[in-house]
C-alpha positions in Angstrom: 114.1 109.2 69.0 117.2 109.4 70.4 120.2 108.4 67.9 122.9 105.5 69.4 123.3 102.5 69.8 120.4 101.7 71.3 118.4 103.1 68.9 120.1 100.8 66.2 119.5 97.7 68.2 115.6 98.5 68.5 115.6 98.8 64.9 117.4 95.6 64.6 114.8 93.9 66.7 111.8 95.2 64.9 113.3 93.8 61.7 113.8 90.4 63.5 110.2 91.0 65.0 108.6 91.8 61.7 110.7 88.7 60.1 109.2 86.5 62.5 105.7 87.8 61.2 105.0 88.2 65.1 101.6 90.2 66.3 100.6 91.3 69.6 97.2 91.9 71.1 98.9 94.3 73.9 101.8 95.7 75.3 103.9 96.8 78.2 106.6 98.6 79.1 108.6 100.5 82.2 107.8 104.7 82.7 111.6 105.2 82.0 112.4 106.6 78.6 114.5 104.4 77.4 112.3 100.9 77.2 109.0 103.6 76.2 111.0 104.6 73.1 112.3 100.8 72.5 108.8 99.6 72.3 107.6 102.4 70.2 110.3 101.5 67.4 109.4 97.9 67.4 105.4 98.8 67.1 106.5 101.3 64.4 108.5 98.9 62.7 106.2 96.5 63.0 103.3 98.7 61.9 101.6 98.1 65.3 101.6 101.6 66.7 97.6 101.0 67.4 98.2 98.6 70.0 97.2 99.7 73.3 99.9 100.0 75.6 100.3 99.6 79.7 103.5 101.2 81.2 104.3 100.7 85.1 107.1 101.2 87.5 107.4 98.0 88.4 109.0 97.0 85.2 111.9 99.9 85.4 115.3 99.0 85.8 116.7 98.3 89.3 117.3 101.3 91.5 121.2 101.8 91.6 120.3 104.2 95.0 123.6 106.4 95.7 125.5 105.2 92.8 123.1 106.4 90.5 125.1 108.9 87.6 128.4 107.6 88.8 130.2 105.8 85.9 132.2 102.1 86.6 135.4 103.8 86.9 133.5 106.7 89.8 131.8 104.0 91.9 134.7 101.8 91.9 136.6 105.2 92.8 134.5 106.5 95.7 133.4 103.1 97.1 136.2 100.3 96.5 136.4 98.3 93.8 135.8 95.1 95.8 132.7 96.6 97.6 131.2 97.2 94.2 132.1 93.5 92.7 130.0 92.6 96.1 126.9 95.3 94.9 127.2 93.9 91.5 127.7 90.0 91.9 125.2 89.8 94.6 121.7 88.8 94.6 120.5 90.6 97.6 122.9 92.7 99.0 121.9 96.2 97.7 123.6 99.7 97.3 123.9 102.7 99.5 120.3 104.4 99.8 120.2 107.7 97.6 120.1 109.9 100.4 118.2 113.8 100.2 122.0 114.8 99.5 122.3 112.8 96.3 121.9 115.4 92.6 118.8 113.4 91.3 116.8 112.7 94.8 114.4 115.5 93.9 114.1 114.8 90.5 113.4 110.9 90.8 111.4 111.5 94.4 109.2 113.7 93.0 108.5 113.8 90.0 105.1 113.3 88.3 105.1 109.9 87.1 105.8 108.6 90.8 102.7 110.6 91.7 100.1 107.8 92.5 102.6 105.8 94.3 102.0 105.5 98.1 104.6 106.7 100.4 107.5 104.5 101.0 106.4 102.7 98.3 109.1 104.0 95.4 112.0 102.5 96.9 115.7 104.4 97.2 118.1 101.5 96.4 117.2 97.8 95.4 119.3 94.7 94.9 118.7 91.9 92.0 116.1 90.1 94.5 114.2 93.7 95.3 113.6 94.2 91.7 112.2 90.9 91.2 110.0 91.2 94.4 108.3 94.2 92.9 108.4 92.9 89.3 106.6 89.4 89.6 103.8 90.9 91.4 102.4 92.8 88.2 103.5 90.0 86.2 101.3 87.9 88.5 98.5 90.2 88.5 98.1 91.6 84.9 100.3 90.3 82.4 99.4 86.7 83.4 95.7 86.9 83.4 96.1 88.0 79.2 98.2 85.9 78.7 95.9 82.9 80.1 93.0 84.5 78.2 95.0 83.8 74.7 96.5 87.4 74.5 99.5 88.0 72.5 101.6 89.9 74.8 104.7 92.0 74.1 107.1 93.4 76.9 109.4 96.2 76.6 111.5 96.4 80.0 115.2 96.6 81.5 117.7 93.6 82.0 116.6 93.0 86.1 113.0 93.7 85.4 113.3 91.2 82.7 115.5 88.7 84.6 113.1 88.4 86.9 110.1 87.6 84.6 112.3 84.8 83.2 113.6 83.6 86.7 109.9 82.8 87.7 109.2 81.1 84.2 112.0 79.0 84.4 112.4 78.3 87.8 116.0 79.4 88.2 117.8 79.4 91.5 118.9 83.3 92.8 122.6 81.9 91.6 121.6 81.1 88.1 119.5 84.1 87.2 122.6 86.1 88.5 124.7 84.5 85.6 122.6 85.0 83.1 123.2 87.3 80.8 119.9 88.8 79.2 121.3 90.1 75.3 120.2 94.4 74.7 117.9 94.6 71.5 117.5 90.8 70.6 113.8 90.0 71.3 113.1 87.0 73.9 109.8 84.6 72.8 108.4 82.0 75.4 105.3 79.9 74.2 103.9 79.1 77.3 101.0 76.8 78.3 97.8 77.1 80.0 100.1 77.0 83.2 102.5 79.2 82.1 104.6 77.3 82.2 107.3 77.3 78.9 106.4 74.5 76.5 110.0 75.3 74.9 112.7 76.4 75.4 113.6 80.8 75.4 113.9 81.9 71.8 116.4 84.7 70.6 115.1 86.7 67.1 117.6 87.6 64.7 120.1 86.0 62.7 123.1 83.7 64.4 125.7 86.2 64.4 123.8 88.8 65.7 122.8 86.9 68.6 126.2 84.9 69.3 128.2 88.7 69.4 125.0 90.2 71.6 125.3 87.5 74.1 129.4 88.0 74.3 128.8 91.7 74.7 126.5 91.5 77.8 129.0 88.5 79.1 132.0 91.2 78.5 130.3 94.2 80.4 129.5 91.8 83.8 133.3 90.6 84.1 135.7 93.0 86.6 137.4 95.9 84.5 
């Protein structure tokens, strides 16, 4: 398990779930290492390693296309700050696609983890709208029936794919979801009725100070440097 900030956040999240005495029946995650490691840490920390796990690319983080591998400064230097702001702050404008010259093109497009996908199914770039459009069918077809059957579901995914699920559950507008900051490493709890509507507002697990700091950190990331 790699160390660093993400690992510490996952351990803290696992402890919050353990303290809340939450148990699950089935788990879902992406096919990306970061989310899988987070799920492992939570299941280990709550002594539920034996639970069934479903991995799907549909819960992957947003595909940033030609911007993949560039930090914020490099992206601004290459494309200009104004253009970067448009990509980051718009709901439906994707970044430039990842073309065959991109250093990560072959390692992503020809990876075994995506071998079962149909030609053209794996995107070369995504807006937030695109990310939600490929995550939601999985929610509706795979996860929702489990919840309706009374199963307690744990999802370890990424900021943008999770925003899609939250948007759907809360009936949020495109603008509202753009402004929503989901803190990393803080478990989010939803209790749903039979129609899969929230019976109470989303709840963050953790002490007040931890939750507040995480929300502030995410908000700061979204501001233009």
